[in-house]
N, C-alpha and C positions, 0 to 999 in steps of 0.2 A: 251337785254331788261332790263331796270332799273326800279325796283319796290320796294315799301315797305321799303325804307331806308330814308324816309323824315326826321325823327328825327335826324339821324346821319348827314344828309346833312345840316340841320339847324345849328347844332353845328359847323360844319366846316365853314359855311358862317358867323356865328357870330364871329369866330376867325379871319376870313379874313377881316371883316368889322371893326375890332378894329383898332384904330390909332397906336397901338403898334405892334411890331413883335409878332408872335405867333408860338407855337409848339404844334402839335397834334399827338397823337399816336393811330393807329388803329390796333387791333390785332384780329385774328380769324383763324379758321382752313383753311387749303389750299382749294382753289376753292370756298370759301364761299361768295366772292363778294367784297373783299377789293379793288382790282384794278378797278372794275366797279364803285365803289363808288367814288374813287379819280378822275377817268376819267370824271364822271358826274359833280363832283364839279368843276373841272378845266376848263370846257368848257367856251370859250370866256374870259379866264383870261390869264395873263402872267405866264407861268410855265416852269420849267425844270423837266423832268421826268427821273429818273434813274431806269432802270430795272435791274434785276439780271440774271447773267449767269456765268457759271464757266470758268475761265481762269486764267493764272498766274497773280500775283498781278500787275506787271508793265503794262500789257495790260489792266487789269480791271480798274485801277485808271486813266490810260491815256485816256481810252474811256470816263470816267466820265468827265475829264477835257475837252476833245474834245466836249462833249455835251454842256458844259458851253460856250466854245468858239463859237460854232454854234449859240447859243442863242444871245450872245452879239455882235458878229462880223460877223456872217453869214459864218464863215470859220470853217470847221469841222476838224481842226487840230491845235494843240498848238506847234508842232515842237520839243517837248522834252518829255521824259518819266516822268510819275508821279508814285511814288512807295508806296504811303500811302494815307489813307483817310484824314489825316491832311494836306497833300500837296494840295489835292483837295479843302478843305475848305479855305485854305489860298489863293488859286487862285480865288475862288469865292469872297472872301473879297476884292480883288483888283478891282472888278468891280464896276461901277457906277450904283447902283440900284435905279432907279427913280420911276417907277410904281411898286406897291407892287408885289413882285415875290414869286410865290409858288414853293418850292423845294420839290419834291416828291421822297422819298427814299423807293421805293417799295421792299418788301421782304428784310428788313434790315438785317435779319440773314445771308444772303448771303455775305453782306459786312463784317459782323463779322467773317465769315469763313476765309475771305481773310486778314482781319486786326482785330485781337482780341481786339485791343484798341479803335476801332472805336466809340463805345458808350461813353467811357470816354473822347475821343477827342471831340466829339460833345458837351458833357456837358461843357467841358473846354471853347470851343470857343463860346458857347451860352452865358455863363456868362460874358465872356471877351468882345465879340464884336457883335455876331450875333443878340442878343436881342435888340441892338441899331439900327439895320439896318431895312430897309423896306422889311421884308421877312416873309414868312409863311412856316414853315417846317412841312411836314407831313411824318411820319414814319409808314410804315406798316410791320407787322410781322406775320408769321404763327407759332410762338412760344409764350408761355405765356410770354409776354414782361416783366412783373413785376418780373420775375425770374432772370433777368439779374443783374449783379453785381452793376451797377450804378442805380438801381431802385429807391433808396431813393432820389437821386439828380433829376432824370428825373421826378419823381412824383411831386417834389417841384415846378418845373417851367413849366410843361406841362399845356396848357390850357384845353385840354380834353384827357382823356384816354378812348378810345371807344373800347369795345369788341363787335364784330359782332357775333350774334347768327344766327343759321339757321332760315330761314323764316318758318312760320307755314304752315300747310296743305292748308289753304284756299288761299294761294298765287298761288297754282296750277291753280285755276280758271282763273287767269289773263293770264296765258299762253295758256290754252285750254278751253275757255269759252263755246264752243259748245259741249263738252263732258259731260256725266252725272257724278254724284258723284262717282259711283262705278268705272268707268273708271279712274277718277281722283285719286281715292284711289290706284288703281293698279299702276299708274304712280308714285305716291308718294312712294309706297313700292319699286319700282324699282330704282328711280332716286332722291328721296327726293325733295328738293326745290332749288337745286343748279342750277342757270340759265345756268352756263357753260355746264351742262349735259343736262338739259331740252331742250335746243335749238336743240339738235340732234334727239329728239323724233318726229316721223312723225305720226300725228293723222289721216292721210288718209289711213294708213294700219293698220292691226290688231295688237293687243298687242304682240302676240307670234312672229310675223314677226319682230316687233321692237326689241325684245330681241335678235333674231338672228342677225339682222343688227348691233345692238349696241355692243353686247358682244361676240357672239360666231362664227361669220363668219370670214374668213381670212381677216386680216387687219381691223377688227372692231375697232372703235374709243376707246371703253372701254375694249378691250380684255385684256390689261395689266394694267388696272386702279389701282388695289391694289398695285402692285409693283411700278408703276410710282408715285403713291401718297406718298409712303414711301421713295423712294431712294434718294430724294433730301436732306433729313435730317439725314438719318441713313446709316450705312454700313452693319449691320447684318440683312439684309432684310429677310432672311430665318427664323430667330428666331421670329422676330416681326410678320411675316406673319402667323406662326404657332399659336402664341398667339391670333391673331385676328380671325383666323379660329375657334379656340376653343371657343371664346366669341360669335361669330356669330352662333355657333352650340347650344348656350344656356347655356354654362358654365360661369356663371357670378361671382361666388365666387372665390377668389384666390385659395382656396383649390381644387375646382372643376377644375379650369384651370390647376393647377399643376398635378392633377390626370389624366386628359385627355392627357396631354403631357408627363406624366411619369417623372416629375422633382419635386424638392422640392419647396415649396412655396417661400422660401427665395431667390431662384434663379430668380424668376419672378419679384421681387420688383423693381429693377432698370429699367426693360423694361416697366413695367406698369407706372412708374413715367414719363419716356420719352414719352410714348404714351399720357399720360395726359397733359404733357407740350405742345405737338403738337396739343392738343385738338382733337385727333382722338378718344379717349375714355373719359368717365367721370365716376367718382366714385359716385354712388348714395347711399345715406344714408336714412334709414327709419325715418319717423316722430318720433320725440322724441330723436333722436340721432344726430341731425344736428350739435351740437357744438363739437361733437367728430369725427374729421376727420379720426381718426384711428379706428373707430368703427368696431368691429368684424362682424357686420351685413352688411358691405359695399358690394355692387355689382358693377361690371363694365359693362358698356354699350358702344357700338360703336355709335358715334353721327351721322355719315353720312349714310343715307339709301343705297346709291350706294355702299359704302364699305361693308355694311352688305350683300347685294346681291352678291357682287363679291366674298367675302370670304366664303359665304355659298354654292354658286353654281359653280363659275368659278374656283377658286383656287383648290378645290379638284378634279376637272375634267380636269385640263390642259392637262394631258397626252392623254385623249380621244380626246380633241379638236385638239391637235397637230397631232393626227392620223386621223384627218378629220372626226371624228364620231360625226358630228353636231346633227344629228337626235336623237342619243342616249342621248346626254346631254340635248337637248331640251325637250325630254320626261321626264327626271328626274326633270327638272324645273317645267314642267306642273303638274306633280304628287304631288309636294311638296309645290309649291309657295303659294297657298291660305292658306293651313294649317299652314305652318311654318313662312310665311313672312307677308302676308296681314293682318292676325288677329293681329299681334303685332303692325303693322303700324296703324291699326284701333284704338287700345287701346291708342296709342300715340296721335292720332288725338283727341280722346274724352278727354284725359287729357288736351291737349292744350286748348280746348274749355272751359272746366270747370275752368281751371286756369285763363282764360281771362275774364270769366263772372261769377266770384265767387258769388257776391252778388245777381245777378239775379237768378242763379240756386239754391243756398243754402238758400236764403231768409235772409241772414245776411252776414256781412263782417267778415271772419274768422281771428283770430289772428295767426293761423298756418294752413298750408295745405300741404299735401304730401302723398306719398305712405307709406304703413306700411307692415312689415313682421317680422318674427322671425326665429330662427334657427330650428324650428319644421315644416317648410314649411307652416305655416299659412300666408296667404297673403290677403291684402285688397288693391284694386287698388287706392283708394283715401280716406283719412281721413282728415276732416276739423273740426275746432272747434273755438268757442269764449269762453266767460266766463260762458255761460249758456248751450249751445247746442253743441253736437258733432254729425257729420254726417258721415256715412260709405257708400261708393259708390263702387259698383261692376260693371264692364263693361263686357257685354256679346255680342256675335255675334247673338246668337239664340234669339227667341222671346217666349212670352206666357208661355207654359208649363215649359220650362227649366228655365224661369225667376222665376216662383213660387218656384221651387226647390232651385234655387240660393239664393232667398230671405231668406229662412230658414237657409241655410248654412252661409250666411253673418251674420245673427243675432248670430249664434253660434260662428263664428270666432271672432266677435266683443267682445265677452266675454273675449278673451285673451288679449285685449287691456285695461289696467287698467284705469278706469275713473269713476267719480261720476256724470258726466254731463248727461243731458237729451239726450237720443239717438234717432237719426233719421236715416232712411235707404233709399237709392236710388239705383235702378237697371237701368242701361242704356243698351238699346238693339240697334241693327242695324237700326230698324225703327226710333228710336230717332235721330240717326246720319243722316239718309237719309232725314229726315224732317227738319233738322236744316238749317237755312239760312246763 
């Protein structure tokens, strides 16, 4: 199911419609929808699609050449081995490209694993010859593409550099229009908005049964989700899994993660950087510290809701599941899911709504908006301000009586945020959420 990528699709179509050759880069976390986007874009167009899979270089690049041969000659063999990405590009340049050709290099990091010079080679031949041909190259990657060595060159001649973000909560309604908002919130907490995972959810059976079928029964599709997610990019799966489990448990500061794992903070740095490059985690900085990427107040969050669920409930209970104690694990999930997982997803949803409707909700267009906290455990879910007014927002699940108490606490906590602006306060409760369109 292809939804909510119209802006990205328009950018690709604009590149394709240009009389010149074009090169677009699409990057985003694994399973976020990069392949679905290029598949939708390439419908009814002339294209060559290179997918990634692990094999020795001679087979890898020979298969790429065979794909080119199949497209131009209808013959799925070139009769000789190809040993590098450069040889593949040279073979492509030998072809007579009449109708604009889309060349899709999906999961480009896999090509880089096999040929570390592939990006430099692509830059070289783009400047030398490819840009003169009737071709539209699309590169996708599950790594922060701009971290690669040739980033300055690639930035200079790319038509678009598109980062795919996770779809927002309200995309769930497109998948399950007949379900109420609470059920949609449960699904969001379990599977996020990743179409590749949502398509396996069965709305005709209850939520608990879906968890069993998707995660904890023998041969469940998502039983090994966390390990499978990581192993294509890294070798030390155990270390990275332990770190993600610690974050899923609520240890978001580097010091807290280190303490939970009984290691030094300095030991974690390279692992956290790698997870950030893979867009598995993101470092969140409080309002006022945005320009300081090394802020001591930084906290780490897992971006994918399915990964949060897996590392919170499946990873620590793998032994029980391997012993076929499915009911025991299911009971653990039922006891903790709403308190530990749904509420955090609910807060995430409310933040999405407020960020997307800032002027309507706040009554003004803010110059800055974000969450705020300090090292004394003072937290405010959202703070926004312009030159005259500052608004403090707290998100609650409870209603009425608790909201009155929270209002007083919010006013008190806001005093820790230094400002001379006029203060306003908003308390958001679950009734607000359920009544939102």
